[in-house]
N, C-alpha and C positions, 0 to 999 in steps of 0.2 A: 240377470246379466250372463254373456256366456264369456267364456275363455280361451285365449288362443291355445289352440293344441299344438304340443312339442311334436318334431319331426320324425323321434321313436313312435308315439302315439299314433301319428298321422300315415306312416308307411303302415302299421298294423291295421291301421283302417282302410287302405288302400288294399292288402293282400287279404284281407277279410270282406271285402266289398260291403264298406260301410254304406253306398249309393244305393244298395239293391232295393229300398224302400221306395226311393223314387222312379228306379227303372222297371217298376212295376205298373205304375200309373200311365194312364195314355197321356202322349204328348199332345198340348192343343195345335191344330193347325193356325199357322201362320203366326206361332211365337220364338221363342228363344230355340234355338237347337244345339247352344254350346255346352250342355251338361251332357247330351247324349256323346256329344263330341268328344268331349272329356274323356268321359267311360271308355270310350272305346280306344282311344290313347293310353290309359292304364292298363287296360286288356291285352293290349298289343303292339304296346313298344315301352318294354323295360326301362329304357332311357330316361323315357318322360317321367316316368312314377321316381324315379331316382333325382331327377333335377327336379319335381313337385316336392319332394321332400327335403333336399337342399335349402329350396329357397322357404318353405314354411318354417326352416328352421331361423334363417336371416330375417325371417318377417317378424318373427316372434323378437328376437334380439334390437331389430331395427326401430319396433315400432314404437315403445317407451322414450325413448331417448329424441326421436321425431316429436311426440306429442309434446315433449319437455322442452322442446328446443323453439316449437310454436308457440307455447304458452311464455317463454321467457322474450320472444318479441315481441308477442302482445301487449308486455308488460312495458317495454321500451318505448315511449314517444316520439314517434318518426321512423321505428325501425322499420327496413324494406321488406317484401315479401321475396323468397327463394323461387321465382316461378320458371318451370321446367317448360322450355317449347320442345313440340312435336312435329316433325318434318312430315308431311301426310302426302300419298299420291292415291287418287281414284281411279281405277279401273274400270270404265262402263264398259260391258257387255252387251250390245243391242243388236237386232235386225231390223231396225228402221222403225223400230214401233215408238211406244212410251218410255220404254225402260231407257234411251235415249235423252237422258234427263240433261236439264239444260246447265249451263255454267253457273247461271243465277241461282239453280236451286243447290247446288253443290256447294257456293259461295254461304247459301243460308244454312246449310248444316254447318259449316264452318264457326260461323257467328252465333248459330244456338248452343254449338258445342263450349264455347269460349264463354258464352254466359252462365250456362249451367255448371260447368266443370270451377270456374271463377267464382260462385253463388252472386252473378249480378243480374241474374233472370227478374221480372217484377214480380213473381208469384211465390218470391220467398217470404212475403207477407202471409202467406196460406201455409206455411211450414208450423202447426200446431207450437203454442208456448211452451209446453214442456219440451219440445225436443228442438227449441231455438237456440239454447247455448251449446250444441253439439252440433249444428249444423256449419257444415265445413265450405271454405275456399279452399281446392284441393293442389290450388297451387301449380296448377298446369293448363298449357294453354298449346292448342294446334294451330299450326300455318299449312297453306299448300305448298307445297316446295315451287320454287321457281328455278331449280337447275335440276336439272336429272342424273342419273349414275353417272353418266359420262360427260358432265358439267355442260351441256348442251343447256338452253334456255327451254323454261316448260310453264304452262300453268298450272303443273301439278294434277292434269287430268288426261289419261290414256283411253280413245277410244276404240274398240276392236269391234267390227263386225263378226258376229258369228251365232249358231245355231244355239251354241251351247249357252246362252242367254236363257234359254229355257229347262228349269229343272238344273240350274247350275250348282255346282258346290267344290269340292277342291280338283275337278279336273279340267276350272278354267285358271288355276293359279299359274301353270307352268307357262299359258299363252301368255300372259302379259303379269311380269315379277319384279319389283324392283329390292335391292338388298332391305332384307326386314331389321338390319341391325342401324339401316341408314332411316327409313322410311315406314310409317305406319301403313303398310298396303289396304285398302278399302275397295273392295270388289263389290260391283253394281253389275245385277242382272233381272232378267224378266221376274224369273221365281227362282227360288232358292229352296234345296233339300238339304238337311241337315247331313254333315258327313260321317255322321254315326250312325244314325240308322234310317236316312233316306224318308222322313217324316217333312213335310212342307212345312218350312218356317219363314218368319218375317226375316230372320238374320242368325248368323252363329260367329262366334270367335273362338281364336285358338290359344290357349290359356298359354302362359309361359312355361318354356323348357320342351316345347314339340320340337318338329323338323323346319326349320329355318326358312327352307323353301316353301313354306305350307303357312308360314305366320302371318297372320292379318283376319281380318274381319270379313265376311261375304254378307252382302244386305240385298232385300227386295228392293227393288225402285221407289216402292210406294213408301217407304218408312225411311228416308232422305231428304232433310233438310225440311224448311216450313212453307215451303212456295211450287209451285208446280204441280205435277202429277202425287205430291205427298196425301199421304190418307189422314184426311181431317182432322177426325178425333187421335190418331197418334202422336201428331203434330210433332215426325220426326223424333222424338226423344229414345225409339229403341236402338240409334246409334249411340247413344250414352250407355245405358244399358250394358251394349256389346263390348265397347269401349273398356266399360267398367271389369266386364270378363278375361279382357286384353290385360289389362293392369292385375290380374289374377283376385278379381272379387269373386264372391261365391254369390248364388240367390239368397238374399233373407231370411228366408224359410230354411235355409240349410240344405234344400232337394231332398227333404225327409220330413213326416208328421214332427213338429217341434226341434226340426234341425240345428243345427250348427253353422253359422257363416262363419266363425274364426275371427270374429270383430267384437270388441269388449263392450261396445255401447250402442249396440243395437239391440233391442229388446227380441227376446226370443218370438217367431212367429210360430203360430199353429200349421198354417198353410199357407199359398201366395193367394191375391185377390185379382185373379184373371177377370179381365174387363169390369172392373169395379171401380169406384173411386167413394170409397167408404168416408162418412164423417167421423172425425175423431171424438172419442174414443170408438171403433169399431165394433168391438165386442171382449168382454173377458175369456183370453184363449182357456184351454183346458190343457196347457204344459208343466202343470203341476208348481214343482218349485222353478222351474226355468219362466215363469209368468213373469211378467212387469207389473206393476202397477199402474206404468203411464199409457198401456196399451199398445197396441200395434203399431209399428211405422207404415203405415201402408204407402202414404206417398215416397219411401224412397225407392229411388233408382234402379233398384236390383230386386222389387217386387213385380208384378204382371197387374200391377194396378194402369188404368187407362194413362195414355200421354200426358192430359191437361192434370192429371193427380200427381206424376211424379215431379217431386219440387227440392230433395233431399238427399247429401251424401252426408255421411256422419262423420265428426272427426277421426276415429277408428278407421271408417274406410277410405279418409285421405290419407293416414298413415302406411294404409294395407298397400293403397296404389302407388305412392311415393317407395316404397318397398322396392315394389318392383321395379321401378326405373333406378335405383340404386343398384340392386342386386346387377350383375354378368348376366343371370340367364337368359338365354334368347338375344343379347347384346341390348338387352332394353337400357343401361346404363350410357350405351354410345349413343342414341338418339337425340339425345339433349346436350352432348359434348359440344363445348363451342367449335371445336374443328368441324364437326358431322354439321353445325348450324351453316359455318360457312361453304362447306362443302353443298348444302342442299338447297341454300341461297334463303336459307330463314332468320338468321341470325338478328338480336333486336338492331333495328336501324339501319337493316338494310336495305334499300330499293330495287325493287325487279329490277332486270334488266328487261327493256323493251324486247319482246320475242318479233323476227319475220313474220309477218302476216304468210298463212300456208291455207293452201282451197282444202274446203271439205265436203264431200256429198252429203245432203242431209245435215247440213250443220246447224247444231242447237245453240250456237256459242252467239248467234248473233245480235 
């Protein structure tokens, strides 16, 4: 099992290029580009490196108390969960093609996110028995905004006609953006290239601590939702993976051979399982003292296994995600603040204000 890294050692790792082993690997087409972007920001934005180090220290201090508090609540019959709600806006960039995904497809993505982050999806039964005790409800939910930054009625979807939908990257963010300390921005496009390398990817996310004007997730339209144009083999679960990065989760293999994902209860992985859905236990890895007798957690959302295979966040990962939400880094702690939920129309018990109908050419929301 792995240990959380301290902020001091984290900064030393940053300066020495701890991810260099991963950087030498060829990134697969149509996979996550978040690590490439992360490494690019580390080398080009000194403030991001400092913010990440401070967040790591906060996370290390926070996770133990979070897990103890969760344990205490579970022992109290009838104790309520402390769900944190995240307001979401989708910016759909299209050129009148299939990338102009329907509202139904976007709603299916929100539904799928809530099922998986709350551990309510049917395939929790497929989690290997050895990992079931640490399979976690992250106590995080997502809601489409019903009020925009100006307080106007919205369905949480912005549609932009633009050729920037092809090979979209950070260049689309300035065109349509809502304050990232109030909304999770998800940009959808025809094709996506990583802002860190220019490689074609299914999506990429910005880790906490970067430029607020680029904070959010960029997704290829075929990897959003569970219906419509979604890739049938992925089931839209790449969005779960990318939001995991946005919550400061690393890839489970630590972006290196037998690497460290800074989570204490996930087994060390020899490498990722790109395009695979192996039966458990897959194999005994070659990570020496870091190997787990329980085998690798190939169904973890932060692996590269196929969408149908991904079905678990660990309790340690839930703690790490909630640490990112408790921290002021990138304003994550403001997102679920009651005042912000009221301002974005996502507060519990809120009934969406009916929006006046608007004409739209090539309207996908009928």
